[in-house]
MINU-118235 format. One record per atom (N, C-alpha, C): x, y, z; residue number from 1. Coordinates in steps of 0.2 Angstrom, whole numbers. Example, Ala and Ser with C-alpha at 12.3 -4.5 7.8 and 13.67 -1.06 7.14 Angstrom:
<dolos>
DOLO    px    py    pz seq
DOLO    66   -28    39   1
DOLO    62   -22    39   1
DOLO    66   -16    39   1
DOLO    64   -11    35   2
DOLO    68    -5    36   2
DOLO    64     0    39   2
</dolos>
This chain:
<dolos>
DOLO    px    py    pz seq
DOLO    39   -79  -110   1
DOLO    33   -79  -110   1
DOLO    27   -74  -105   1
DOLO    21   -70  -107   2
DOLO    20   -66  -101   2
DOLO    15   -69   -98   2
DOLO    18   -68   -92   3
DOLO    13   -69   -86   3
DOLO     6   -69   -85   3
DOLO     0   -71   -85   4
DOLO    -7   -70   -85   4
DOLO    -8   -65   -79   4
DOLO   -13   -60   -79   5
DOLO   -14   -52   -76   5
DOLO   -19   -57   -72   5
DOLO   -19   -55   -65   6
DOLO   -25   -54   -61   6
DOLO   -29   -47   -59   6
DOLO   -33   -46   -62   7
DOLO   -35   -39   -61   7
DOLO   -40   -37   -55   7
DOLO   -36   -33   -50   8
DOLO   -40   -30   -44   8
DOLO   -44   -22   -45   8
DOLO   -50   -22   -45   9
DOLO   -54   -16   -43   9
DOLO   -55   -15   -37   9
DOLO   -54    -8   -36  10
DOLO   -58    -7   -29  10
DOLO   -56     2   -31  10
DOLO   -60     4   -25  11
DOLO   -60    11   -25  11
DOLO   -54    15   -19  11
DOLO   -51    22   -20  12
DOLO   -44    22   -16  12
DOLO   -45    20   -10  12
DOLO   -52    23    -5  13
DOLO   -51    21     0  13
DOLO   -51    14     3  13
DOLO   -52    11    -1  14
DOLO   -50     3     2  14
DOLO   -44     1    -4  14
DOLO   -40     4    -3  15
DOLO   -32     0    -6  15
DOLO   -30    -4    -1  15
DOLO   -32    -2     5  16
DOLO   -29    -7    10  16
DOLO   -28   -15     8  16
DOLO   -35   -17     7  17
DOLO   -38   -24     8  17
DOLO   -36   -26    -1  17
DOLO   -37   -21    -4  18
DOLO   -32   -23   -11  18
DOLO   -26   -26   -11  18
DOLO   -22   -22    -7  19
DOLO   -15   -24    -5  19
DOLO   -15   -30    -2  19
DOLO   -19   -32     2  20
DOLO   -17   -37     7  20
DOLO   -19   -45    -1  20
DOLO   -24   -44    -1  21
DOLO   -24   -50    -7  21
DOLO   -18   -50   -14  21
DOLO   -17   -42   -15  22
DOLO   -12   -44   -18  22
DOLO    -6   -48   -17  22
DOLO    -4   -46   -11  23
DOLO     2   -48    -7  23
DOLO     1   -56    -5  23
DOLO    -5   -58    -4  24
DOLO    -6   -66    -4  24
DOLO    -7   -69    -9  24
DOLO    -8   -67   -15  25
DOLO    -7   -67   -22  25
DOLO    -1   -71   -26  25
DOLO     2   -65   -23  26
DOLO     8   -66   -27  26
DOLO    14   -70   -22  26
DOLO    13   -70   -16  27
DOLO    18   -75   -13  27
DOLO    15   -82   -13  27
DOLO     8   -84   -13  28
DOLO     7   -91   -15  28
DOLO     8   -93   -21  28
DOLO     7   -89   -27  29
DOLO     8   -91   -32  29
DOLO    15   -90   -35  29
DOLO    19   -90   -32  30
DOLO    27   -87   -33  30
DOLO    30   -85   -40  30
DOLO    26   -79   -39  31
DOLO    28   -76   -45  31
DOLO    24   -76   -52  31
DOLO    21   -81   -50  32
DOLO    17   -84   -58  32
DOLO    12   -82   -62  32
DOLO     9   -75   -57  33
DOLO     4   -73   -61  33
DOLO     5   -65   -58  33
DOLO     4   -59   -63  34
DOLO     6   -53   -61  34
DOLO    -2   -51   -58  34
DOLO    -2   -46   -53  35
DOLO    -7   -43   -50  35
DOLO    -7   -36   -52  35
DOLO   -14   -34   -54  36
DOLO   -14   -27   -56  36
DOLO   -18   -24   -50  36
DOLO   -16   -19   -47  37
DOLO   -20   -15   -42  37
DOLO   -19    -9   -45  37
DOLO   -25    -4   -47  38
DOLO   -24     3   -49  38
DOLO   -22     7   -47  38
DOLO   -22     5   -38  39
DOLO   -19    11   -33  39
DOLO   -12    10   -32  39
DOLO    -9     3   -37  40
DOLO    -1     2   -32  40
DOLO     3     6   -38  40
DOLO     9    10   -34  41
DOLO    14    11   -36  41
DOLO    18     3   -42  41
DOLO    18    -3   -39  42
DOLO    21    -6   -44  42
DOLO    16    -9   -49  42
DOLO    10    -9   -50  43
DOLO     5    -8   -55  43
DOLO     5    -4   -62  43
DOLO     6     4   -57  44
DOLO     7     9   -62  44
DOLO    13    10   -63  44
DOLO    16    11   -70  45
DOLO    22    14   -72  45
DOLO    25    21   -69  45
DOLO    30    22   -67  46
DOLO    30    30   -64  46
DOLO    30    33   -71  46
DOLO    27    39   -73  47
DOLO    29    44   -80  47
DOLO    23    40   -83  47
DOLO    19    36   -83  48
DOLO    17    33   -87  48
DOLO     9    37   -88  48
DOLO     2    35   -94  49
DOLO    -3    37   -92  49
DOLO    -5    33   -88  49
DOLO   -10    36   -85  50
DOLO   -13    28   -78  50
DOLO   -18    24   -80  50
DOLO   -21    30   -84  51
DOLO   -27    27   -90  51
DOLO   -25    21   -93  51
DOLO   -20    22   -97  52
DOLO   -18    18  -103  52
DOLO   -15    12  -100  52
DOLO   -13    13   -94  53
DOLO    -9     5   -89  53
DOLO   -16     2   -87  53
DOLO   -21     6   -84  54
DOLO   -28     2   -83  54
DOLO   -32    -1   -88  54
DOLO   -30     1   -95  55
DOLO   -35     0   -99  55
DOLO   -32    -8  -102  55
DOLO   -23    -7  -101  56
DOLO   -21   -13  -104  56
DOLO   -21   -19   -98  56
DOLO   -21   -16   -93  57
DOLO   -22   -23   -86  57
DOLO   -31   -27   -88  57
DOLO   -35   -22   -90  58
DOLO   -42   -25   -93  58
DOLO   -42   -27   -97  58
DOLO   -39   -27  -103  59
DOLO   -36   -30  -109  59
DOLO   -34   -37  -109  59
DOLO   -30   -37  -104  60
DOLO   -24   -42  -102  60
DOLO   -27   -48   -97  60
DOLO   -29   -47   -93  61
DOLO   -32   -49   -87  61
DOLO   -36   -56   -87  61
DOLO   -35   -60   -85  62
DOLO   -38   -67   -86  62
DOLO   -45   -68   -81  62
DOLO   -43   -63   -74  63
DOLO   -49   -65   -70  63
DOLO   -49   -57   -65  63
DOLO   -55   -56   -64  64
DOLO   -55   -50   -60  64
DOLO   -57   -51   -53  64
DOLO   -55   -47   -48  65
DOLO   -59   -47   -41  65
DOLO   -60   -40   -41  65
DOLO   -67   -41   -40  66
DOLO   -71   -33   -39  66
DOLO   -72   -34   -31  66
DOLO   -69   -28   -29  67
DOLO   -69   -26   -21  67
DOLO   -76   -21   -21  67
DOLO   -81   -25   -19  68
DOLO   -88   -23   -17  68
DOLO   -89   -20    -7  68
DOLO   -90   -14    -8  69
DOLO   -92   -12    -1  69
DOLO   -99    -7    -1  69
DOLO  -102    -5     4  70
DOLO  -109     1     3  70
DOLO  -106     6    -2  70
DOLO  -100     8     1  71
DOLO   -97    14    -5  71
DOLO   -97    13   -12  71
DOLO   -91     8   -12  72
DOLO   -88     6   -18  72
DOLO   -93     5   -27  72
DOLO   -98     2   -23  73
DOLO  -102    -1   -28  73
DOLO  -106     6   -31  73
DOLO  -106    10   -27  74
DOLO  -111    17   -30  74
DOLO  -106    21   -33  74
DOLO   -99    19   -35  75
DOLO   -93    23   -38  75
DOLO   -93    21   -46  75
DOLO   -95    24   -51  76
DOLO   -94    26   -56  76
DOLO   -89    18   -59  76
DOLO   -83    23   -57  77
DOLO   -76    19   -59  77
DOLO   -78    12   -58  77
DOLO   -79     8   -52  78
DOLO   -81     1   -51  78
DOLO   -85    -1   -56  78
DOLO   -89     2   -58  79
DOLO   -94    -1   -62  79
DOLO   -92    -2   -69  79
DOLO   -87     4   -71  80
DOLO   -83     4   -79  80
DOLO   -79    -1   -80  80
DOLO   -75    -3   -73  81
DOLO   -69    -9   -73  81
DOLO   -75   -16   -74  81
DOLO   -80   -15   -69  82
DOLO   -83   -22   -70  82
DOLO   -87   -24   -77  82
DOLO   -89   -17   -78  83
DOLO   -92   -18   -88  83
DOLO   -88   -20   -92  83
DOLO   -80   -17   -91  84
DOLO   -75   -18   -95  84
DOLO   -74   -27   -96  84
DOLO   -73   -29   -90  85
DOLO   -72   -37   -88  85
DOLO   -78   -40   -90  85
DOLO   -84   -39   -89  86
DOLO   -90   -42   -92  86
DOLO   -91   -43   -99  86
DOLO   -90   -37  -103  87
DOLO   -88   -38  -111  87
DOLO   -83   -43  -113  87
DOLO   -78   -45  -111  88
DOLO   -73   -49  -112  88
DOLO   -75   -55  -109  88
DOLO   -81   -57  -107  89
DOLO   -84   -61  -102  89
DOLO   -77   -65  -101  89
DOLO   -74   -63   -95  90
DOLO   -70   -66   -90  90
DOLO   -72   -65   -83  90
DOLO   -69   -72   -79  91
DOLO   -73   -73   -72  91
DOLO   -72   -66   -67  91
DOLO   -77   -64   -66  92
DOLO   -77   -58   -61  92
DOLO   -79   -61   -54  92
DOLO   -75   -61   -49  93
DOLO   -78   -62   -43  93
DOLO   -81   -56   -38  93
DOLO   -84   -53   -35  94
DOLO   -87   -49   -31  94
DOLO   -85   -51   -26  94
DOLO   -78   -45   -21  95
DOLO   -77   -49   -15  95
DOLO   -80   -43   -12  95
DOLO   -85   -45    -9  96
DOLO   -88   -41    -2  96
DOLO   -86   -39     4  96
DOLO   -87   -33     6  97
DOLO   -83   -32    12  97
DOLO   -86   -28    17  97
DOLO   -85   -25    23  98
DOLO   -86   -19    28  98
DOLO   -93   -19    29  98
DOLO   -98   -25    29  99
DOLO  -105   -24    28  99
DOLO  -109   -25    24  99
DOLO  -104   -26    19 100
DOLO  -108   -28    11 100
DOLO  -110   -35    12 100
DOLO  -114   -39     9 101
DOLO  -115   -47     6 101
DOLO  -116   -47     1 101
DOLO  -117   -53    -2 102
DOLO  -117   -54    -9 102
DOLO  -124   -53   -11 102
DOLO  -127   -55    -6 103
DOLO  -136   -54    -8 103
DOLO  -138   -47    -9 103
DOLO  -133   -41    -6 104
DOLO  -136   -35    -7 104
DOLO  -133   -31   -13 104
DOLO  -129   -36   -17 105
DOLO  -128   -32   -22 105
DOLO  -132   -31   -29 105
DOLO  -131   -25   -33 106
DOLO  -137   -23   -35 106
DOLO  -135   -25   -43 106
DOLO  -140   -27   -46 107
DOLO  -139   -29   -54 107
DOLO  -134   -25   -57 107
DOLO  -130   -27   -62 108
DOLO  -130   -34   -62 108
DOLO  -124   -38   -59 108
DOLO  -121   -35   -54 109
DOLO  -116   -37   -50 109
DOLO  -118   -43   -47 109
DOLO  -125   -45   -44 110
DOLO  -128   -48   -42 110
DOLO  -128   -56   -44 110
DOLO  -127   -55   -51 111
DOLO  -128   -60   -56 111
DOLO  -122   -64   -55 111
DOLO  -116   -63   -52 112
DOLO  -109   -65   -51 112
DOLO  -111   -68   -46 112
DOLO  -106   -73   -45 113
DOLO  -104   -76   -39 113
DOLO   -99   -73   -32 113
DOLO  -102   -69   -29 114
DOLO   -98   -66   -24 114
DOLO   -99   -70   -19 114
DOLO   -92   -67   -14 115
DOLO   -90   -70    -9 115
DOLO   -89   -65    -4 115
DOLO   -89   -65     3 116
DOLO   -88   -61     7 116
DOLO   -81   -64    10 116
DOLO   -77   -56    10 117
DOLO   -69   -55    11 117
DOLO   -68   -60    17 117
DOLO   -71   -58    23 118
DOLO   -70   -61    31 118
DOLO   -70   -70    31 118
DOLO   -73   -74    26 119
DOLO   -77   -81    27 119
DOLO   -68   -82    25 119
DOLO   -65   -87    30 120
DOLO   -59   -90    28 120
DOLO   -60   -96    20 120
DOLO   -67   -99    23 121
DOLO   -68  -105    17 121
DOLO   -70  -101    11 121
DOLO   -73   -96     9 122
DOLO   -74   -91     4 122
DOLO   -69   -89     1 122
DOLO   -64   -88     5 123
DOLO   -55   -84     3 123
DOLO   -52   -88    -3 123
DOLO   -54   -94    -1 124
DOLO   -50  -102    -4 124
DOLO   -52  -102   -11 124
DOLO   -59   -99   -11 125
DOLO   -60   -99   -18 125
DOLO   -58   -94   -23 125
DOLO   -54   -90   -22 126
DOLO   -52   -87   -24 126
DOLO   -46   -88   -27 126
DOLO   -40   -92   -24 127
DOLO   -36   -96   -26 127
DOLO   -35  -101   -30 127
DOLO   -42  -102   -29 128
DOLO   -45  -108   -33 128
DOLO   -43  -109   -40 128
DOLO   -49  -102   -40 129
DOLO   -50   -98   -48 129
DOLO   -45   -97   -51 129
DOLO   -40   -94   -48 130
DOLO   -33   -92   -50 130
DOLO   -30   -99   -52 130
DOLO   -28  -103   -48 131
DOLO   -25  -110   -51 131
DOLO   -28  -113   -56 131
DOLO   -35  -111   -59 132
DOLO   -35  -115   -62 132
DOLO   -35  -110   -70 132
DOLO   -36  -104   -69 133
DOLO   -33  -101   -74 133
DOLO   -27  -101   -77 133
DOLO   -21  -103   -73 134
DOLO   -15  -103   -74 134
DOLO   -13  -113   -73 134
DOLO   -18  -115   -73 135
DOLO   -16  -123   -74 135
DOLO   -13  -124   -70 135
DOLO   -12  -123   -64 136
DOLO    -7  -127   -58 136
DOLO   -12  -129   -52 136
DOLO   -10  -132   -48 137
DOLO   -11  -135   -41 137
DOLO   -12  -128   -37 137
DOLO   -19  -128   -34 138
DOLO   -21  -124   -30 138
DOLO   -16  -122   -26 138
DOLO   -12  -117   -21 139
DOLO    -9  -116   -17 139
DOLO   -11  -118   -11 139
DOLO    -7  -119    -5 140
DOLO    -9  -119     2 140
DOLO    -9  -111     5 140
DOLO   -13  -110     8 141
DOLO   -15  -100     9 141
DOLO   -17  -102    15 141
DOLO   -13   -97    19 142
DOLO   -16   -98    27 142
DOLO   -23   -92    28 142
DOLO   -28   -95    26 143
DOLO   -35   -94    24 143
DOLO   -38   -90    32 143
DOLO   -34   -90    38 144
DOLO   -35   -89    44 144
DOLO   -33   -83    45 144
DOLO   -26   -82    43 145
DOLO   -23   -76    46 145
DOLO   -26   -70    40 145
DOLO   -27   -74    33 146
DOLO   -28   -68    29 146
DOLO   -36   -65    31 146
DOLO   -41   -69    34 147
DOLO   -46   -67    37 147
DOLO   -44   -63    43 147
DOLO   -39   -64    47 148
DOLO   -42   -60    51 148
DOLO   -37   -54    51 148
DOLO   -33   -53    47 149
DOLO   -32   -46    42 149
DOLO   -35   -42    40 149
DOLO   -40   -46    37 150
DOLO   -46   -44    33 150
DOLO   -51   -40    39 150
DOLO   -54   -43    43 151
DOLO   -57   -42    48 151
DOLO   -54   -36    52 151
DOLO   -47   -34    52 152
DOLO   -44   -29    54 152
DOLO   -46   -23    51 152
DOLO   -44   -24    44 153
DOLO   -48   -18    40 153
DOLO   -54   -15    39 153
DOLO   -57   -21    39 154
DOLO   -65   -18    41 154
DOLO   -66   -15    48 154
DOLO   -65   -16    53 155
DOLO   -67   -14    57 155
DOLO   -63    -7    59 155
DOLO   -56    -7    55 156
DOLO   -55     2    55 156
DOLO   -58     6    50 156
DOLO   -60     2    44 157
DOLO   -62     5    39 157
DOLO   -71     9    41 157
DOLO   -73     3    45 158
DOLO   -79     5    45 158
DOLO   -81    12    50 158
DOLO   -75    11    54 159
DOLO   -74    17    59 159
DOLO   -74    22    55 159
DOLO   -68    24    51 160
DOLO   -68    29    47 160
DOLO   -74    31    43 160
DOLO   -75    27    38 161
DOLO   -83    28    36 161
DOLO   -89    31    41 161
DOLO   -90    29    45 162
DOLO   -96    33    50 162
DOLO   -93    39    52 162
DOLO   -84    40    53 163
DOLO   -84    49    54 163
DOLO   -86    52    48 163
DOLO   -83    49    43 164
DOLO   -85    53    35 164
DOLO   -91    54    34 164
DOLO   -97    50    35 165
DOLO  -102    50    34 165
DOLO  -107    57    39 165
DOLO  -103    58    45 166
DOLO  -105    62    49 166
DOLO  -102    68    49 166
DOLO   -98    69    47 167
DOLO   -91    77    43 167
DOLO   -97    78    36 167
DOLO   -98    74    32 168
DOLO  -102    76    26 168
DOLO  -108    78    27 168
DOLO  -113    75    31 169
DOLO  -119    77    34 169
DOLO  -119    85    38 169
DOLO  -114    85    41 170
DOLO  -111    93    44 170
DOLO  -109    98    38 170
DOLO  -105    95    33 171
DOLO  -105   100    28 171
DOLO  -109   102    24 171
DOLO  -115    99    24 172
DOLO  -120    97    17 172
DOLO  -124   103    24 172
DOLO  -126   102    29 173
DOLO  -131   106    34 173
DOLO  -127   113    36 173
DOLO  -121   113    38 174
DOLO  -117   120    39 174
DOLO  -109   121    38 174
DOLO  -108   121    32 175
DOLO  -102   119    28 175
DOLO   -95   124    33 175
DOLO   -99   128    36 176
DOLO   -96   135    40 176
DOLO   -92   131    47 176
DOLO   -95   127    49 177
DOLO   -92   122    55 177
DOLO   -86   117    53 177
DOLO   -87   115    46 178
DOLO   -81   110    44 178
DOLO   -77   114    41 178
DOLO   -76   120    41 179
DOLO   -68   125    41 179
DOLO   -66   125    48 179
DOLO   -71   128    54 180
DOLO   -70   128    59 180
DOLO   -65   123    62 180
DOLO   -68   116    61 181
DOLO   -66   109    64 181
DOLO   -59   108    59 181
DOLO   -57   111    56 182
DOLO   -51   110    49 182
DOLO   -46   114    54 182
DOLO   -47   120    57 183
DOLO   -44   124    61 183
DOLO   -39   119    69 183
DOLO   -43   113    71 184
DOLO   -42   111    75 184
DOLO   -35   105    76 184
DOLO   -33   105    80 185
DOLO   -27   101    84 185
DOLO   -30    95    86 185
DOLO   -28    89    82 186
DOLO   -30    82    86 186
DOLO   -30    81    92 186
DOLO   -34    78    96 187
DOLO   -32    78   106 187
DOLO   -28    84   109 187
DOLO   -32    90   106 188
DOLO   -31    97   111 188
DOLO   -38   100   111 188
DOLO   -40   103   117 189
DOLO   -47   105   118 189
DOLO   -47   111   118 189
DOLO   -50   113   113 190
DOLO   -52   120   110 190
DOLO   -56   123   108 190
DOLO   -59   130   112 191
DOLO   -64   133   111 191
DOLO   -66   135   107 191
DOLO   -72   135   104 192
DOLO   -74   139    97 192
DOLO   -80   143   100 192
DOLO   -78   151    99 193
DOLO   -82   155   101 193
DOLO   -87   160    99 193
DOLO   -93   163    99 194
DOLO   -98   167    96 194
DOLO  -101   161    91 194
DOLO  -104   155    90 195
DOLO  -107   150    88 195
DOLO  -113   151    88 195
DOLO  -116   153    82 196
DOLO  -123   154    83 196
DOLO  -126   147    84 196
DOLO  -133   148    91 197
DOLO  -135   143    94 197
DOLO  -139   138    88 197
DOLO  -143   142    83 198
DOLO  -148   138    79 198
DOLO  -144   135    74 198
DOLO  -138   137    72 199
DOLO  -132   134    65 199
DOLO  -130   126    72 199
DOLO  -128   129    77 200
DOLO  -126   121    80 200
DOLO  -132   117    82 200
DOLO  -139   118    80 201
DOLO  -144   114    82 201
DOLO  -145   110    77 201
DOLO  -143   113    70 202
DOLO  -143   108    65 202
DOLO  -138   103    63 202
DOLO  -135   105    67 203
DOLO  -126    98    67 203
DOLO  -128    96    72 203
DOLO  -131    96    77 204
DOLO  -130    93    86 204
DOLO  -131    86    84 204
DOLO  -135    82    80 205
DOLO  -135    75    79 205
DOLO  -129    72    78 205
DOLO  -126    75    73 206
DOLO  -119    72    69 206
DOLO  -114    75    74 206
DOLO  -114    80    78 207
DOLO  -110    79    84 207
DOLO  -110    75    89 207
DOLO  -117    72    91 208
DOLO  -119    67    96 208
DOLO  -116    61    94 208
DOLO  -116    58    85 209
DOLO  -115    52    84 209
DOLO  -109    51    84 209
DOLO  -104    59    82 210
DOLO   -96    57    83 210
DOLO   -94    56    92 210
DOLO   -98    59    95 211
DOLO   -94    58   102 211
DOLO   -97    53   106 211
DOLO  -104    48   103 212
DOLO  -106    44   105 212
DOLO   -98    37   104 212
DOLO   -95    38    99 213
DOLO   -91    34    96 213
DOLO   -85    37    98 213
DOLO   -84    40   104 214
DOLO   -78    42   105 214
DOLO   -73    46   100 214
DOLO   -76    49    95 215
DOLO   -72    51    89 215
DOLO   -71    59    91 215
DOLO   -76    62    94 216
DOLO   -74    68    96 216
DOLO   -76    69   103 216
DOLO   -73    74   108 217
DOLO   -78    76   114 217
DOLO   -80    83   114 217
DOLO   -86    85   116 218
DOLO   -87    94   118 218
DOLO   -91    94   122 218
DOLO   -91    99   123 219
DOLO   -97   102   129 219
DOLO   -99   109   124 219
DOLO  -105   111   126 220
DOLO  -109   118   123 220
DOLO  -113   121   129 220
DOLO  -111   128   127 221
DOLO  -115   131   133 221
DOLO  -117   140   129 221
DOLO  -124   141   133 222
DOLO  -124   147   129 222
DOLO  -120   153   132 222
DOLO  -116   158   127 223
DOLO  -112   163   131 223
DOLO  -116   170   131 223
DOLO  -121   170   127 224
DOLO  -124   177   126 224
DOLO  -130   178   123 224
DOLO  -134   181   124 225
DOLO  -140   182   121 225
DOLO  -140   190   117 225
DOLO  -143   190   112 226
DOLO  -143   197   109 226
DOLO  -151   197   105 226
DOLO  -153   201   105 227
DOLO  -161   205   104 227
DOLO  -161   209    99 227
DOLO  -163   211    94 228
DOLO  -163   214    88 228
DOLO  -157   213    84 228
DOLO  -160   217    77 229
DOLO  -155   216    73 229
DOLO  -153   210    68 229
DOLO  -150   209    63 230
DOLO  -148   205    60 230
DOLO  -144   197    65 230
DOLO  -140   200    71 231
DOLO  -137   195    75 231
DOLO  -141   194    79 231
DOLO  -147   193    80 232
DOLO  -152   193    87 232
DOLO  -151   185    88 232
DOLO  -151   182    94 233
DOLO  -152   175    96 233
DOLO  -146   174    99 233
DOLO  -145   168   103 234
DOLO  -139   165   107 234
DOLO  -134   163   104 234
DOLO  -128   165   107 235
DOLO  -123   162   104 235
DOLO  -118   158   110 235
DOLO  -115   152   105 236
DOLO  -112   147   110 236
DOLO  -105   150   111 236
DOLO  -103   144   118 237
DOLO   -93   143   116 237
DOLO   -96   135   116 237
DOLO   -91   133   110 238
DOLO   -92   125   110 238
DOLO   -83   122   112 238
DOLO   -83   119   117 239
DOLO   -76   116   119 239
DOLO   -76   109   115 239
DOLO   -71   109   112 240
DOLO   -70   103   108 240
DOLO   -64   100   107 240
DOLO   -65    92   106 241
DOLO   -58    90   104 241
DOLO   -59    86   100 241
DOLO   -56    85    96 242
DOLO   -54    79    92 242
DOLO   -50    73    90 242
DOLO   -52    69    88 243
DOLO   -44    62    87 243
DOLO   -41    63    82 243
DOLO   -39    61    80 244
DOLO   -33    60    74 244
DOLO   -36    58    69 244
DOLO   -43    52    70 245
DOLO   -44    47    66 245
DOLO   -48    54    62 245
DOLO   -53    60    66 246
DOLO   -56    63    64 246
DOLO   -52    70    60 246
DOLO   -46    71    61 247
DOLO   -41    76    58 247
DOLO   -40    73    52 247
DOLO   -40    67    50 248
DOLO   -35    64    46 248
DOLO   -44    63    39 248
DOLO   -49    62    44 249
DOLO   -54    62    39 249
DOLO   -57    69    36 249
DOLO   -56    75    41 250
DOLO   -57    81    39 250
DOLO   -53    84    31 250
DOLO   -48    79    32 251
DOLO   -43    81    27 251
DOLO   -44    79    19 251
DOLO   -48    73    21 252
DOLO   -52    71    14 252
DOLO   -57    73    12 252
DOLO   -60    82    14 253
DOLO   -67    84    12 253
DOLO   -65    89     9 253
DOLO   -66    91     2 254
DOLO   -68    95    -1 254
DOLO   -67   103     2 254
</dolos>
């Protein structure tokens, strides 16, 4: 007999919270359900067509957990998977996290009964729903422990998200700076020479934001001033150190 499937929809950057729920569901229901997570090697078969596997998961699932953050609700894939579940009239639970609340959900997601992932009382509702779908008694879940793990994820994720947002702003304004930063080693003070002052002024706010959160440390000084010609203006030396978190975030930028 085929086990019922619970489909977890999420964006790649938020895989960790999806796996937290997957592991807890599988443990609590003693393997009575399949939990499909699109970024998990256990859900997507090696060598298979991942889109076919996702389509199969969407077709067979009894319920869907839709992980919603300020970033994920803007992604087309999340909306596609939600629409696929909506079209099948299955139960879809928006699981809000990392600063997004159910009242912040856009239409039509806001018409669904959402919950906050870090709220222990609301977490229990997820397991109650699954138990209804497979006609069994709702398991005893250590929701306090799971909520604590989710809060730890949210703290780390929000730090990474702020870093990426500032780096994207730098990339949009002065993309050459991103290439310079990519050459740095984490936790090592490195001088950047001959940086045009006007270029630096355009990204200074983002640099200051990153320094305020202790993600970078930098100092900038005018090294020389030239007059006349295309290269006139002040050139700066910027001494900068980036954290491992910034280093990792830089690698995600195209």
